[in-house]
C-alpha positions in Angstrom: 17.0 -7.1 17.5 17.1 -7.2 13.7 14.0 -5.9 12.0 13.4 -7.3 8.5 12.4 -5.3 5.4 15.5 -3.1 5.6 14.8 0.5 5.2 18.2 2.1 5.6 17.1 5.7 5.6 19.5 6.5 2.7 18.4 9.1 0.2 19.3 9.9 -3.3 18.5 12.5 -5.9 18.9 13.2 -9.5 16.5 13.7 -12.4 16.1 10.7 -14.7 18.4 11.0 -17.7 16.5 11.9 -20.9 12.7 12.2 -21.0 11.6 8.6 -21.8 9.9 7.5 -18.6 8.8 4.2 -20.0 12.4 3.3 -21.0 13.7 4.2 -17.6 11.0 2.2 -15.9 11.8 -0.8 -18.1 15.5 -0.5 -17.1 14.6 -0.5 -13.4 12.3 -3.5 -13.6 14.7 -5.5 -15.8 17.5 -4.8 -13.3 15.3 -6.0 -10.4 13.8 -9.0 -12.1 14.5 -12.4 -10.5 13.2 -15.8 -11.6 9.5 -14.9 -11.9 9.2 -11.7 -9.9 10.6 -8.3 -9.3 12.4 -7.2 -6.1 11.8 -3.6 -5.0 15.5 -2.8 -4.7 18.3 -5.2 -5.0 20.2 -3.8 -2.0 17.6 -2.6 0.5 14.7 -4.9 -0.4 16.1 -8.0 -2.1 13.0 -10.2 -1.7 9.4 -10.3 -3.0 7.0 -7.9 -1.2 3.2 -8.4 -1.6 1.8 -5.0 -2.6 5.0 -4.1 -4.5 4.6 -7.1 -6.8 1.0 -6.1 -7.5 2.1 -2.7 -8.6 5.0 -4.3 -10.6 2.5 -6.4 -12.5 0.5 -3.3 -13.5 3.7 -1.7 -14.9 4.9 -4.9 -16.7 1.6 -5.1 -18.5 1.7 -1.5 -19.4 5.2 -2.0 -20.9 3.8 -4.8 -23.1 5.0 -7.7 -20.9 1.8 -9.5 -19.8 3.7 -12.8 -19.3 5.9 -11.2 -16.6 2.8 -9.5 -15.1 1.1 -12.8 -14.7 4.3 -14.4 -13.4 4.7 -11.7 -10.8 1.3 -12.4 -9.3 1.5 -16.2 -9.6 4.7 -16.2 -7.7 3.1 -14.0 -5.1 0.7 -16.7 -4.3 3.4 -19.3 -4.0 3.4 -19.1 -0.2 -0.4 -18.7 0.3 -1.7 -20.6 3.4 -4.6 -23.1 3.3 -6.8 -20.4 4.9 -5.9 -18.0 2.1 -3.4 -15.8 3.9 -0.7 -14.2 1.6 2.5 -13.3 3.5 3.9 -9.9 2.9 7.5 -11.1 2.2 8.7 -14.2 0.4 12.3 -15.1 1.2 12.5 -17.8 -1.6 16.2 -17.4 -2.4 17.2 -17.3 1.3 14.5 -19.2 3.3 16.3 -18.8 6.6 16.5 -15.0 6.4 14.9 -13.6 9.5 13.4 -17.1 10.3 13.9 -16.6 14.1 12.2 -13.2 13.9 9.1 -14.5 12.2 9.1 -17.9 13.8 9.0 -19.7 10.4 11.2 -20.1 7.4 10.6 -18.9 3.9 8.1 -16.1 4.5 6.8 -13.6 7.0 4.0 -14.1 9.4 1.9 -11.0 8.5 0.3 -9.7 5.3 0.0 -6.4 3.4 -2.8 -4.5 1.5 -4.3 -7.1 -0.9 -3.6 -5.1 -4.1 -3.9 -8.3 -6.1 -7.6 -7.8 -6.6 -6.9 -4.5 -8.5 -4.0 -6.0 -10.3 -6.0 -9.0 -11.6 -8.8 -6.7 -12.6 -6.6 -4.4 -14.5 -4.9 -7.3 -16.4 -8.3 -8.7 -17.2 -9.6 -5.4 -18.5 -6.5 -5.3 -20.7 -7.4 -8.7 -22.3 -4.8 -10.7 -20.3 -5.7 -14.3 -19.4 -5.9 -14.2 -15.6 -7.6 -17.6 -15.1 -4.9 -19.0 -12.9 -4.9 -16.0 -10.7 -8.6 -15.6 -9.8 -9.0 -18.4 -7.3 -5.9 -17.5 -5.2 -6.9 -13.8 -5.3 -10.4 -14.7 -4.1 -9.0 -16.8 -1.3 -6.6 -14.1 -0.3 -9.5 -11.6 0.0 -11.7 -14.2 1.7 -9.1 -14.7 4.4 -9.3 -11.0 5.4 -13.0 -10.7 5.0 -14.0 -14.0 6.6 -11.4 -14.9 9.1 -9.8 -11.7 10.5 -11.1 -10.2 13.7 -13.6 -7.3 13.2 -13.8 -4.0 15.1 -17.0 -2.0 14.6 -17.5 -3.8 11.3 -14.0 -3.2 10.0 -11.2 -5.7 9.5 -8.6 -5.6 12.2 -4.9 -5.4 11.4 -2.2 -7.5 13.1 0.8 -5.3 12.8 1.7 -1.8 11.5 3.6 -3.4 8.6 0.4 -4.8 7.3 -0.7 -1.4 6.3 2.4 -0.8 4.3 2.8 2.5 6.2 5.3 1.3 8.8 5.9 4.5 10.8 2.7 6.4 10.0 1.6 8.7 12.9 -1.6 6.8 12.9 0.2 4.2 15.0 1.6 6.7 17.6 -0.9 5.5 20.1 1.3 2.4 20.5 4.5 4.3 21.0 4.4 5.4 24.7 6.2 8.6 25.5 5.7 10.0 22.0 7.0 8.8 18.7 10.7 8.2 18.5 12.3 6.1 15.7 14.4 3.9 18.0 11.6 3.4 20.4 9.1 2.5 17.6 11.7 0.2 16.1 11.6 -1.9 19.3 7.8 -1.7 19.6 7.3 -3.0 16.0 9.5 -6.0 16.8 7.5 -6.7 20.0 4.2 -6.6 18.1 5.3 -9.5 15.9 5.5 -11.7 18.9 1.9 -10.9 20.0 0.2 -11.9 16.8 -2.4 -14.7 17.3 -2.5 -17.2 14.4 -4.6 -20.0 13.1 -3.2 -23.6 13.1 -1.9 -23.1 9.6 0.0 -20.0 10.7 -2.4 -17.4 9.2 -2.4 -14.2 11.4 -5.9 -13.6 12.8 -5.6 -10.9 15.5 -3.2 -9.1 17.8 -4.3 -8.1 21.3 -1.3 -5.8 21.5 -2.4 -3.8 18.5 -6.1 -3.3 18.6 -6.9 -1.3 15.5 -8.9 -1.5 12.2 -7.5 1.3 10.1 -9.6 3.2 7.6 -6.9 3.1 4.9 -6.3 -0.7 5.2 -10.0 -1.4 5.0 -10.5 0.9 2.1 -7.9 -1.1 0.1 -9.6 -4.4 1.1 -13.0 -3.1 0.0 -11.5 -1.6 -3.3 -9.7 -4.8 -4.2 -12.7 -6.9 -3.4 -14.9 -4.8 -5.7 -12.3 -5.0 -8.4 -12.1 -8.8 -8.3 -15.9 -9.1 -8.1 -16.1 -7.2 -11.4 -13.9 -9.9 -12.9 -15.7 -12.9 -11.4 -19.3 -11.7 -11.0 -19.1 -12.8 -7.4 -22.1 -11.2 -5.8 -21.1 -12.3 -2.3 -17.7 -10.7 -2.6 -19.2 -7.5 -3.9 -21.7 -7.4 -1.1 -19.0 -7.8 1.5 -17.0 -5.0 -0.1 -20.0 -2.7 -0.1 -20.7 -3.5 3.6 -17.1 -2.6 4.4 -17.4 0.7 2.5 -20.6 1.5 4.4 -18.8 0.8 7.7 -16.0 3.1 6.6 -18.4 6.0 5.7 -19.8 5.9 9.2 -16.3 6.8 10.3 -16.0 10.0 8.2 -15.7 13.1 10.4 -16.4 16.3 8.5 -14.8 18.6 11.1 -11.5 16.8 10.8 -11.9 16.1 7.1 -10.8 12.5 7.4 -11.9 8.9 8.1 -11.1 7.8 11.7 -9.7 4.3 12.5 -11.6 1.9 14.7 -10.1 0.4 17.9 -8.0 1.7 20.7 -6.6 4.7 18.8 -10.0 6.1 17.7 -9.7 9.0 20.1 -6.0 9.5 19.7 -3.6 8.8 16.8 -6.4 7.2 14.7 -7.5 10.7 13.9 -4.3 12.1 12.5 -4.8 13.4 9.0 -2.9 11.1 6.7 -3.1 10.4 3.0 -3.6 6.7 3.5 -6.8 7.4 5.4 -8.1 9.4 2.5 -7.8 6.3 0.3 -11.4 5.7 1.4 -12.3 7.8 -1.6 -11.8 4.6 -3.6 -15.0 3.2 -2.2 -16.8 6.0 -0.4 -20.4 6.7 -1.4 -20.4 10.1 0.3 -20.1 12.8 -2.2 -19.3 15.4 0.5 -16.5 13.2 1.9 -15.0 12.6 -1.6 -15.1 16.3 -2.4 -13.3 17.2 0.8 -10.7 14.5 0.4 -9.8 15.3 -3.2 -9.6 19.0 -2.3 -7.1 18.2 0.4 -5.0 16.1 -1.9 -4.5 19.1 -4.2 -4.5 22.0 -1.7 -0.8 23.1 -1.0 -2.0 24.1 2.5 -3.1 20.6 3.2 -1.5 17.6 1.3 -0.9 19.1 -2.1 2.6 19.4 -3.5 4.2 19.7 -7.0 5.6 16.2 -6.7 2.6 14.5 -5.0 0.4 14.7 -2.0 2.2 14.7 1.3 1.5 11.5 3.3 0.8 13.6 6.4 -1.3 16.8 6.4 1.0 19.8 6.6 -0.8 21.2 9.6 -0.3 18.1 11.7 2.3 18.3 14.5 3.7 15.0 13.3 4.4 16.3 9.8 8.1 15.8 8.8 8.6 16.4 5.0 11.5 14.0 4.6 11.0 11.5 7.4 10.0 7.9 6.6 6.2 7.6 6.7 5.9 11.0 8.5 5.2 13.2 5.5 6.9 12.6 2.1 5.1 11.7 -1.1 4.8 8.0 -1.9 4.3 6.9 -5.5 1.9 4.1 -4.7 -0.3 6.4 -2.6 -0.4 9.0 -5.3 -1.2 6.3 -7.9 -4.1 5.1 -5.7 -5.4 8.7 -5.4 -5.2 9.0 -9.2 -7.0 5.7 -9.6 -9.7 6.9 -7.3 -10.1 10.2 -9.2 -10.5 8.2 -12.4 -12.9 5.8 -10.8 -15.2 8.7 -9.9 -14.9 10.5 -13.2 -13.0 13.4 -11.7 -10.8 14.1 -14.7 -9.3 17.4 -13.5 -8.3 15.8 -10.2 -6.9 12.8 -12.1 -4.8 15.0 -14.4 -3.4 17.0 -11.5 -2.5 13.8 -9.6 -0.9 12.3 -12.7 1.3 15.3 -13.2 2.4 15.1 -9.5 3.3 11.5 -9.8 5.3 11.9 -13.0 7.1 14.9 -11.6 8.1 13.2 -8.4 9.2 10.0 -10.1 11.3 11.8 -12.7 12.9 14.3 -10.3 13.7 11.7 -7.7 15.2 9.2 -10.1 12.4 6.7 -9.4 13.0 6.7 -5.6 11.1 4.8 -3.0 9.5 8.1 -1.8 10.4 11.7 -2.1 10.0 15.3 -0.9 6.6 16.4 -2.1 7.8 19.9 -2.8 11.0 19.5 -4.7 11.2 15.8 -5.6 14.4 15.0 -3.7 14.7 11.2 -3.7 14.5 9.4 -0.4 14.8 5.9 0.8 16.0 3.3 -1.8 16.9 4.7 -5.2 15.7 3.4 -7.6 12.7 1.6 -6.2 10.6 -0.4 -8.6 7.1 0.7 -7.5 8.0 4.3 -8.6 7.6 3.0 -12.1 3.8 3.3 -11.5 4.3 6.8 -13.0 4.3 5.2 -16.4 0.6 4.4 -16.0 -0.2 8.0 -15.3 2.1 9.6 -17.8 0.4 11.3 -20.8 0.4 9.0 -23.8 
């Protein structure tokens, strides 16, 4: 079986030449630019990915290219379904790629975190005309909030890939016999086949993967709140706040994390991971936010010179250089930094910004990296690592 979205496990290393991070970021984005969008990596990820493109839009705008930022997001909505579903991969230049795997041509049958709400809001706050993007972004969030199955008030996910964190230990409940990369590879393929979809192909639920993850829901709520700020949509804002309240009911002080809803609530849904701590973006619990930010910076928990580890260092599943089992990820560090700024935690934001810039430069703008020494891992360079430009001191 061939699994799409080719992570080849290769690594790379090497500090960026020179000290001009913005210039290096521009080179990477220019090299990966296609006709209207940016591919994450021309060899490993040669198509358009949903949340990657949302991050690219932020960087293009920061580099003084608002036209490319808008184009990136507009192209993202090219394959949006009538129900509002936005596929996580667009295979425009090779429509038949993995068509038999997905059961359709041109795009995948699942989604990813709807980071377009934040991207549209950031462009709008920067004075960019986002008029053409608001309606599809609203429909994209509406699909998740209005049509997806709910579990204990949270939005259910249809596949591990929808989280963006493909091999996170949060999904180990669905890997019988203990996590193994080859075994999990097969399970992920099988879970594509059990997705239940609407008549227009929009994925609604998956009886084989009964989970509503804390991190995924935090990003839905955050992006809904961001877009509601742009549009003044009270209904969208209220839905986001209700989701945030449902999340805060799942905070467990003894663990220091938010727990997933669904079948894994008493098993792997309790593993301490950084993506679960993204609930700080929307949490109204000051105690939970304080504990979460402390963990992000604590070298005995998630803290590292080049970013927070994706898995807590004390978890048995922690592997410092294994794909989604422990390394630092630039998009997660960026979101932690954004959360700190959102709550006025300037010291935390400064520390997280320093981590992100250090990891991006030491790794050569890698897909992800060792949180302690910045050794580049995965695809190198990877375009979302250019997010470090947003956090770099001006």
